C-alpha positions as CSV (number, residue, x, y, z in Angstrom):
1,M,-107.2,58.5,54.6
2,A,-107.0,56.9,51.2
3,T,-106.0,52.9,51.4
4,P,-105.2,50.7,48.6
5,S,-107.1,48.1,48.0
6,H,-105.4,44.9,47.3
7,T,-101.4,43.3,48.4
8,I,-99.2,40.9,48.8
9,T,-96.6,39.1,50.6
10,L,-93.2,39.6,49.9
11,D,-91.1,36.6,49.6
12,P,-87.9,36.9,51.0
13,T,-86.5,34.0,48.6
14,K,-87.3,35.7,45.6
15,Y,-86.8,39.5,46.9
16,D,-83.9,40.8,49.2
17,Q,-84.6,40.7,53.4
18,E,-83.1,44.4,53.4
19,Q,-85.0,46.3,50.8
20,I,-88.5,44.0,51.9
21,N,-88.0,45.7,55.5
22,L,-87.9,49.0,53.1
23,M,-91.0,48.1,51.2
24,E,-92.3,49.2,54.9
25,E,-91.9,53.0,55.0
26,R,-94.9,54.8,55.3
27,L,-94.8,57.2,52.4
28,I,-97.2,60.2,51.4
29,L,-100.2,60.0,49.1
30,L,-101.9,62.5,47.5
31,D,-104.2,63.8,44.9
32,N,-103.4,65.6,41.7
33,D,-102.7,68.4,43.1
34,D,-100.1,67.4,45.4
35,N,-102.4,67.5,48.6
36,A,-101.3,65.2,51.7
37,I,-104.9,62.7,51.3
38,G,-103.4,59.8,53.7
39,E,-100.5,57.4,53.9
40,G,-99.6,54.2,52.5
41,S,-97.2,51.7,52.9
42,K,-94.1,51.4,50.5
43,K,-95.1,48.8,48.9
44,D,-98.6,49.1,48.7
45,C,-98.2,52.6,47.0
46,H,-95.8,50.5,44.7
47,L,-98.2,47.4,43.5
48,I,-99.9,47.6,39.9
49,P,-103.8,47.5,41.1
50,P,-105.6,43.8,39.7
51,P,-108.1,44.4,36.7
52,S,-111.3,45.0,39.0
53,S,-114.9,42.2,37.8
54,T,-115.5,45.4,35.3
55,S,-112.8,45.8,33.3
56,S,-111.4,43.1,30.7
57,S,-108.1,41.4,31.9
58,E,-105.5,44.2,30.5
59,E,-107.2,47.0,31.8
60,R,-106.1,47.8,35.6
61,G,-105.5,51.1,37.3
62,R,-102.0,52.9,38.3
63,S,-101.0,52.6,41.7
64,P,-101.6,54.8,44.2
65,L,-100.6,58.6,43.6
66,H,-97.3,60.0,46.5
67,R,-94.7,62.5,46.9
68,A,-91.2,61.4,46.0
69,F,-87.6,63.5,45.2
70,S,-85.3,63.4,42.5
71,V,-81.4,64.9,43.4
72,F,-79.0,65.9,41.0
73,L,-75.9,66.5,42.4
74,F,-73.4,68.2,40.6
75,H,-69.8,69.5,41.0
76,P,-69.2,72.4,42.1
77,E,-65.1,72.8,39.7
78,T,-66.9,70.2,36.5
79,G,-69.8,70.9,36.6
80,K,-70.2,67.3,35.9
81,L,-73.4,64.9,37.4
82,L,-73.1,62.4,39.3
83,L,-75.1,59.6,38.4
84,Q,-76.0,55.9,40.5
85,K,-76.3,52.1,39.3
86,R,-79.6,50.8,41.2
87,A,-78.5,48.1,43.1
88,D,-79.6,44.4,42.0
89,E,-81.5,44.4,45.3
90,K,-83.9,46.4,44.8
91,I,-87.3,45.5,44.1
92,T,-88.7,48.4,41.6
93,F,-85.9,48.9,38.8
94,P,-83.2,47.1,39.9
95,K,-79.5,47.2,37.9
96,M,-80.3,50.3,35.6
97,W,-79.1,53.9,35.9
98,T,-80.5,57.0,37.2
99,N,-79.6,60.6,38.9
100,T,-77.9,61.3,42.1
101,C,-80.6,60.2,44.0
102,C,-84.1,59.3,44.0
103,S,-86.5,58.1,46.8
104,H,-89.9,59.5,48.5
105,P,-90.4,61.7,52.3
106,L,-92.0,59.8,54.9
107,T,-94.5,60.1,57.4
108,S,-91.7,60.2,60.0
109,F,-88.9,62.1,60.6
110,G,-90.7,66.1,59.9
111,E,-90.9,64.7,56.0
112,M,-94.8,65.9,55.9
113,E,-93.9,69.8,56.1
114,E,-94.1,72.0,52.8
115,P,-93.1,75.2,53.5
116,G,-90.4,75.9,51.6
117,Q,-90.5,72.3,50.8
118,I,-88.5,71.4,54.0
119,G,-89.6,67.8,54.5
120,V,-88.7,67.3,51.0
121,R,-85.0,68.7,51.5
122,R,-84.2,66.7,54.6
123,A,-85.7,63.2,53.0
124,A,-83.4,63.9,50.0
125,S,-80.1,64.5,52.5
126,R,-81.0,61.7,54.6
127,K,-81.0,59.2,51.5
128,L,-78.2,61.0,50.4
129,E,-76.7,59.8,53.6
130,H,-78.5,56.3,53.7
131,E,-77.2,55.0,49.4
132,L,-74.6,57.3,48.8
133,G,-72.7,58.3,52.4
134,I,-72.4,61.1,51.5
135,P,-72.6,63.6,54.8
136,I,-74.9,66.3,55.5
137,T,-72.4,68.5,55.8
138,Y,-74.0,71.6,53.7
139,D,-77.5,73.6,54.4
140,L,-80.9,72.4,53.2
141,E,-81.2,75.7,52.4
142,D,-78.4,74.3,49.4
143,F,-80.5,72.6,47.7
144,A,-82.0,74.4,44.4
145,Y,-86.1,73.2,44.0
146,L,-86.9,73.6,40.5
147,T,-90.5,71.8,39.9
148,R,-92.2,69.1,40.2
149,I,-93.5,66.3,38.3
150,H,-96.4,63.9,37.4
151,Y,-95.7,60.7,35.8
152,Y,-96.5,56.9,35.8
153,A,-94.0,54.0,34.6
154,K,-94.3,50.8,35.2
155,S,-90.7,48.6,36.3
156,D,-92.5,45.1,35.6
157,E,-96.0,43.9,36.0
158,I,-96.3,44.0,39.5
159,W,-94.6,46.9,40.3
160,A,-94.6,51.0,39.1
161,E,-93.9,54.4,40.2
162,H,-96.6,56.8,40.7
163,E,-95.5,60.0,41.9
164,I,-95.4,64.0,42.0
165,D,-91.7,64.2,41.6
166,Y,-89.7,67.1,43.4
167,I,-86.8,68.1,41.4
168,L,-83.8,69.1,43.6
169,F,-80.7,70.0,42.1
170,L,-77.0,70.4,44.7
171,T,-73.5,71.9,44.3
172,L,-71.1,69.5,46.4
173,S,-67.9,68.1,45.7
174,P,-68.5,64.6,48.3
175,E,-66.7,62.4,50.2
176,F,-68.5,58.9,49.6
177,T,-69.0,55.4,50.6
178,L,-71.1,53.3,48.9
179,N,-74.5,51.3,50.4
180,P,-74.2,48.1,48.3
181,N,-77.8,47.1,48.9
182,E,-78.3,50.0,47.4
183,V,-76.2,51.5,44.8
184,S,-74.5,49.3,42.8
185,A,-72.1,51.8,41.3
186,T,-71.6,55.4,40.1
187,K,-70.6,57.8,37.8
188,W,-69.7,61.4,37.5
189,V,-70.5,62.5,33.3
190,S,-70.4,65.6,32.0
191,K,-73.5,66.7,29.3
192,A,-72.1,65.5,26.1
193,E,-71.0,61.8,28.2
194,L,-73.9,62.4,29.4
195,V,-76.0,62.3,25.7
196,D,-73.7,59.0,24.1
197,F,-74.5,57.6,27.6
198,F,-78.5,56.8,27.0
199,K,-77.3,55.3,23.4
200,D,-75.4,52.5,24.9
201,P,-77.4,49.7,24.2
202,S,-76.0,48.0,27.2
203,S,-77.0,50.0,29.6
204,T,-80.9,50.5,31.4
205,F,-82.1,53.9,32.9
206,T,-84.6,54.8,34.7
207,P,-87.9,57.0,33.0
208,W,-88.4,59.1,35.5
209,F,-84.5,59.7,35.0
210,K,-85.1,60.1,30.8
211,L,-88.1,61.3,31.0
212,I,-86.3,64.8,33.1
213,A,-83.1,64.6,31.1
214,E,-85.0,64.8,27.6
215,S,-87.7,67.5,29.7
216,F,-85.8,70.2,30.8
217,L,-82.4,68.6,32.1
218,Y,-79.9,69.6,29.6
219,K,-81.2,73.1,29.8
220,W,-81.3,73.6,33.2
221,W,-78.0,72.4,32.9
222,D,-76.5,74.8,30.4
223,A,-78.1,77.9,32.4
224,L,-75.7,76.4,36.1
225,L,-72.9,76.3,34.0
226,E,-73.3,79.4,32.3
227,S,-74.1,81.1,36.1
228,R,-70.7,80.8,36.6
229,K,-68.8,84.2,37.3
230,D,-65.9,83.5,36.5
231,E,-63.6,81.0,35.3
232,G,-62.1,80.2,38.7
233,S,-65.7,79.8,40.9
234,L,-67.3,77.5,42.0
235,L,-70.7,76.5,41.1
236,D,-74.2,77.3,42.9
237,A,-77.2,75.8,42.4
238,K,-79.5,78.1,44.2
239,D,-78.2,80.7,41.3
240,L,-80.9,79.1,38.9
241,K,-83.7,79.7,41.0
242,V,-84.1,82.9,38.9
243,V,-84.1,81.1,35.6
244,V,-86.6,78.4,36.7
245,E,-88.6,81.0,38.7
246,K,-89.3,82.4,35.3
247,E,-90.1,79.0,33.8
248,K,-92.7,78.2,36.1
249,E,-94.9,81.4,34.9
250,T,-95.1,79.1,31.5
251,M,-94.6,75.8,32.4
252,G,-97.6,75.6,35.9
253,E,-96.0,74.5,39.6
254,I,-96.3,71.0,38.7
255,I,-95.6,69.3,34.9
256,R,-97.7,66.7,33.8
257,M,-95.7,63.9,31.9
């Protein structure tokens, strides 16, 4: 079982206690092909290793690779995307705008089960409820799994994300109540509004959200809108499955970014 070579003690005078508690969740450690090879705490999975004795002071390794997901929730009538702003209390990437929900499957709750991405789907529904208060009134099959990306991004000199991130689209018109320890604001945006929002110098965005947007979000958003069967019908993210499966023939199963 893979284990981190270092750790730190989180100071409750510096970090929020509820977020410190969440750092003890057990995440799924991976090899580069998304095979589970062990588990680690959320804290240890996000720490940037210090320089080794044989490296220069500037050279540092990457935090352990682990499984994650990113949900993009679209309104089935308007086609707008729901964004969230991460709470000030978040330890990594605080105060940044991002897609609807981003988090990790755990080694519990059946979230390690892999056929049909069922574990990831369970984790996504759990976190939509935890962060945004969205009740699970939909089927897990309503999540449209599109692809996986492998990326690395630093939050600061201590913390980073190193993930194989499952991209899930969902069409839903939800009632939601924000968990203020997780989310400080939300907004619905059209594609054109998101393009303009990225240009706003007063706002910051998580690196994975920008990577996904720049790589394929817009074209799949267009495909979702074009899948509407007639002017009065509702959008259904599952209609993207055929489009994405064709693209995977050239993109591969895991996109390295």
